[in-house]
C-alpha positions as CSV (number, residue, x, y, z in Angstrom):
1,X,91.1,121.9,89.2
2,X,92.4,118.9,91.1
3,X,96.2,118.2,91.2
4,X,95.7,115.3,89.0
5,X,93.9,117.4,86.3
6,X,96.9,119.8,86.1
7,X,98.9,119.4,82.7
8,X,99.5,115.8,82.0
9,X,99.9,114.6,85.4
10,X,97.2,112.2,85.0
11,X,99.4,110.0,83.0
12,X,101.9,109.0,85.6
13,X,99.0,108.9,88.2
14,X,96.9,106.6,85.6
15,X,100.2,104.3,85.1
16,X,100.8,103.9,88.8
17,X,97.2,103.2,89.8
18,X,96.4,101.0,87.1
19,X,99.6,98.5,87.4
20,X,99.1,98.3,91.2
21,X,95.3,97.4,90.6
22,X,96.5,94.6,88.2
23,X,98.5,93.3,90.5
24,X,96.4,93.3,93.6
25,X,93.3,92.1,91.6
26,X,95.1,89.3,90.4
27,X,96.6,88.2,93.5
28,X,93.0,88.7,95.2
29,X,91.6,86.4,92.4
30,X,94.1,83.8,92.7
31,X,94.2,83.8,96.5
32,X,90.2,83.4,96.7
33,X,90.4,80.5,93.7
34,X,93.3,78.8,96.1
35,X,95.7,78.8,93.3
36,X,98.4,80.5,95.3
37,X,99.5,80.6,98.7
38,X,98.5,84.1,100.8
39,X,101.8,84.6,101.9
40,X,103.8,86.6,99.3
41,X,103.4,84.4,96.1
42,X,105.5,85.6,93.1
43,X,103.8,88.3,91.2
44,X,103.8,85.9,87.9
45,X,102.3,83.3,89.6
46,X,99.0,85.4,90.1
47,X,98.8,85.6,86.8
48,X,99.4,81.7,85.7
49,X,95.8,79.9,85.8
50,X,92.8,81.2,84.2
51,X,90.8,83.5,84.9
52,X,93.3,85.9,86.7
53,X,95.7,85.0,83.8
54,X,93.2,86.8,81.7
55,X,93.0,89.7,83.9
56,X,96.6,90.2,84.5
57,X,97.5,89.8,80.8
58,X,95.1,92.6,79.6
59,X,95.7,94.9,82.5
60,X,99.4,94.8,81.9
61,X,99.0,95.3,78.2
62,X,97.1,98.6,79.2
63,X,100.2,99.4,81.5
64,X,102.5,99.2,78.8
65,X,100.6,101.6,76.7
66,X,100.5,104.1,79.2
67,X,104.2,103.6,80.2
68,X,105.0,104.0,76.8
69,X,103.3,107.2,76.5
70,X,104.6,108.5,79.9
71,X,107.6,108.2,78.9
72,X,107.3,110.0,75.6
73,X,106.0,113.1,77.3
74,X,109.0,113.0,79.6
75,X,111.3,112.7,76.4
76,X,109.1,115.7,75.0
77,X,109.6,117.6,78.1
78,X,113.5,117.2,78.6
79,X,114.0,118.3,74.9
80,X,111.8,121.4,75.3
81,X,113.6,122.4,78.2
82,X,117.4,121.7,77.0
83,X,117.2,122.4,73.2
84,X,120.9,123.4,73.0
85,X,122.5,120.9,75.7
86,X,123.7,118.2,73.3
87,X,124.7,115.7,76.2
88,X,121.4,116.1,77.9
89,X,119.5,115.5,74.3
90,X,121.7,112.3,73.7
91,X,120.8,110.9,77.3
92,X,117.3,111.7,76.7
93,X,117.1,109.6,73.6
94,X,118.8,106.8,75.1
95,X,116.4,107.2,78.1
96,X,113.2,106.7,75.7
97,X,114.9,103.8,73.9
98,X,115.6,101.9,77.0
99,X,112.3,102.9,78.3
100,X,110.2,101.7,75.4
101,X,112.7,98.4,75.6
102,X,111.4,98.3,79.1
103,X,107.7,98.3,78.1
104,X,108.3,95.7,75.4
105,X,109.4,93.4,78.3
106,X,106.3,94.1,80.6
107,X,104.3,93.1,77.3
108,X,106.1,89.7,77.4
109,X,105.5,89.5,80.9
110,X,102.0,89.8,80.4
111,X,101.3,87.5,77.6
112,X,103.9,84.7,78.2
113,X,103.2,83.0,81.5
114,X,106.1,81.5,83.6
115,X,104.9,78.4,83.9
116,X,104.2,77.9,80.2
117,X,107.1,79.4,78.4
118,X,109.6,80.2,81.4
119,X,112.6,81.3,79.4
120,X,110.4,83.9,77.4
121,X,108.9,85.2,80.7
122,X,112.5,85.7,82.1
123,X,113.7,87.4,79.2
124,X,110.5,89.9,79.6
125,X,111.3,90.2,83.1
126,X,115.1,90.9,82.3
127,X,114.0,93.6,80.0
128,X,111.2,95.4,82.4
129,X,113.5,95.3,85.7
130,X,117.1,95.5,84.3
131,X,116.7,97.6,81.2
132,X,113.8,99.5,83.2
133,X,116.6,100.3,86.1
134,X,119.0,101.4,83.5
135,X,116.3,103.9,82.3
136,X,115.7,104.9,86.1
137,X,119.6,105.6,86.3
138,X,119.4,107.8,82.8
139,X,116.5,109.8,84.4
140,X,118.4,110.5,87.6
141,X,121.5,111.4,85.8
142,X,119.3,113.8,83.7
143,X,117.6,115.1,86.7
144,X,121.1,115.7,88.4
145,X,122.5,117.7,85.2
146,X,118.9,119.6,85.0
147,X,119.3,121.1,88.5
148,X,119.1,123.8,90.0
149,X,118.1,125.7,86.9
150,X,115.1,123.2,85.8
151,X,115.0,120.6,88.5
152,X,115.0,121.0,92.3
153,X,117.6,118.9,94.2
154,X,114.6,117.3,95.9
155,X,113.6,115.6,92.9
156,X,116.9,114.6,92.4
157,X,117.4,113.0,95.7
158,X,114.0,111.4,95.7
159,X,115.0,109.7,92.2
160,X,118.2,108.6,93.5
161,X,116.6,106.9,96.5
162,X,114.1,105.1,94.4
163,X,116.7,104.0,92.0
164,X,119.0,102.4,94.8
165,X,115.9,100.9,96.1
166,X,115.2,99.0,93.0
167,X,118.9,98.1,92.5
168,X,118.9,96.7,96.3
169,X,115.9,94.7,95.1
170,X,117.2,93.4,92.0
171,X,120.3,92.2,93.7
172,X,118.3,90.4,96.8
173,X,116.1,88.6,94.2
174,X,119.0,87.6,91.9
175,X,121.1,86.0,94.6
176,X,117.8,84.2,96.4
177,X,116.6,83.1,93.1
178,X,120.3,81.8,92.1
179,X,120.1,79.8,95.3
180,X,116.7,78.5,95.2
181,X,117.0,77.1,91.5
182,X,120.5,76.0,91.8
183,X,119.0,72.5,92.4
184,X,119.6,72.0,95.9
185,X,116.1,72.3,97.0
186,X,114.5,69.9,94.1
187,X,113.6,70.2,90.7
188,X,110.9,71.8,88.6
189,X,110.4,74.4,91.3
190,X,109.4,76.7,88.3
191,X,105.9,74.9,88.3
192,X,105.5,74.9,92.1
193,X,102.7,77.2,93.3
194,X,102.1,76.2,97.2
195,X,104.9,76.2,99.6
196,X,104.8,74.6,102.9
197,X,106.6,76.7,105.6
198,X,108.2,73.6,106.8
199,X,109.9,72.5,103.4
200,X,113.5,73.1,102.5
201,X,113.7,76.1,100.3
202,X,111.0,78.2,101.7
203,X,113.2,80.9,103.4
204,X,115.0,81.8,99.9
205,X,111.7,81.4,98.1
206,X,109.8,84.1,100.5
207,X,113.2,86.4,100.0
208,X,112.7,86.0,96.5
209,X,109.2,87.0,96.3
210,X,109.5,89.9,98.6
211,X,112.2,91.2,96.6
212,X,110.1,90.9,93.6
213,X,107.3,92.8,94.9
214,X,109.7,95.5,96.5
215,X,111.1,96.0,92.9
216,X,107.8,96.2,91.1
217,X,106.6,99.1,93.8
218,X,109.7,100.7,93.4
219,X,109.3,101.0,89.8
220,X,105.9,102.4,90.5
221,X,107.4,104.8,93.0
222,X,109.6,106.4,90.4
223,X,107.1,107.3,88.1
224,X,105.4,108.8,91.0
225,X,108.2,111.6,90.9
226,X,106.9,112.7,87.3
227,X,103.5,114.0,88.8
228,X,104.8,117.5,89.8
229,X,106.9,117.8,86.5
230,X,104.0,116.8,84.2
231,X,101.9,119.4,85.8
232,X,103.7,121.9,83.9
233,X,103.3,120.6,80.5
234,X,100.7,119.7,77.7
235,X,100.7,118.2,74.3
236,X,98.5,119.1,71.4
237,X,98.0,117.5,68.0
238,X,98.5,120.0,64.7
239,X,96.8,118.5,61.6
240,X,98.1,119.8,58.2
241,X,95.7,119.3,55.3
242,X,97.6,118.7,52.2
243,X,94.2,118.9,49.7
244,X,90.6,120.0,50.0
245,X,89.4,116.3,49.3
246,X,90.7,112.8,50.7
247,X,90.8,111.4,47.2
248,X,93.2,113.7,45.8
249,X,96.9,113.2,45.7
250,X,98.6,115.2,48.3
251,X,100.8,118.2,47.3
252,X,104.4,118.5,47.7
253,X,105.4,119.7,51.4
254,X,106.7,123.6,51.6
255,X,108.2,124.9,54.5
256,X,105.3,126.5,55.5
257,X,103.2,123.5,55.2
258,X,105.3,121.3,57.5
259,X,104.0,120.7,61.1
260,X,105.0,118.5,63.8
261,X,102.3,115.8,64.3
262,X,102.7,116.3,68.1
263,X,103.7,119.5,69.4
264,X,104.6,120.3,73.1
265,X,104.3,123.5,75.2
266,X,105.7,124.1,78.9
C-alpha cells in the first residue's frame, strides 16, 4: 500500500495537488492566450477572461469541497482523540467553523471575478486568507495542546512555521496593495492585466503578486502537514433502517436504533 493510500491521507493530498493544479493550469492558459504577463500576475488575473475563467472556477469549486471534507475529518479526529478535554473540544469546533468560512470564501473567489465584481471578490479573499489564517492558528494551538501525548513536537513546529509564513505573506501583500491602489500610480488599476516594467507602480505590483502566490502556497503547505495524521484515521457510514419498505412511516427512534451517520475510527 502506497503512503497516500493509508487511512484518509488521500484527502489532504488531493486538496493540495488539485488546488495547485487549478492555479498552474489557469496560469498556463492565460499566458498562452496572452491574457496576462508571464512574470507573476495576480492569481485572480489568471481566472478573469474566458476560457481560463471557466477552468479556474470549476477547479476551485472542487477545491472548496475537498477543503471542507479535509477540515471535517480533522475535526472528527481531534474530537475522538480528546473526548474529555473541554478546552480542546471548544477550539476544535471553532476551528471547523472558521475553516468552513474560509472554504466559502474560496467559493466566492472562484465564482466572482476580480474585474467584474471587485468588492465581492475581495470579500471572498478576506474570508479565504484572513479567516483561513485564524483557522491555521487554531490548528497550531491544538497541535501544541495535544503534544507530546498525541502530537509530536515536529508537527507543532512545522505548523507554526507555515502559519508565520502565511502571516508574513499577508502583511507584505496588504502593505504593497494599499500603496499600489492608493491613487499614487493612477486609477482603475483593478482592470489592469498588463504591466510595463518601466511604468510607475510596477515594483509594488510585483511585491503584491509575489506575496499572493506565496500566501496561496503557504496554505497548501499547511494541509500537507495533515498527511501523517490522516494515515491513522478512517471514516465509515452507518445505515440505520427505520422500516422494511421505503413507503412506510418511520418508527420512533429508540436508544438502540440511533446511530451516527458518520462514525470514525483511529
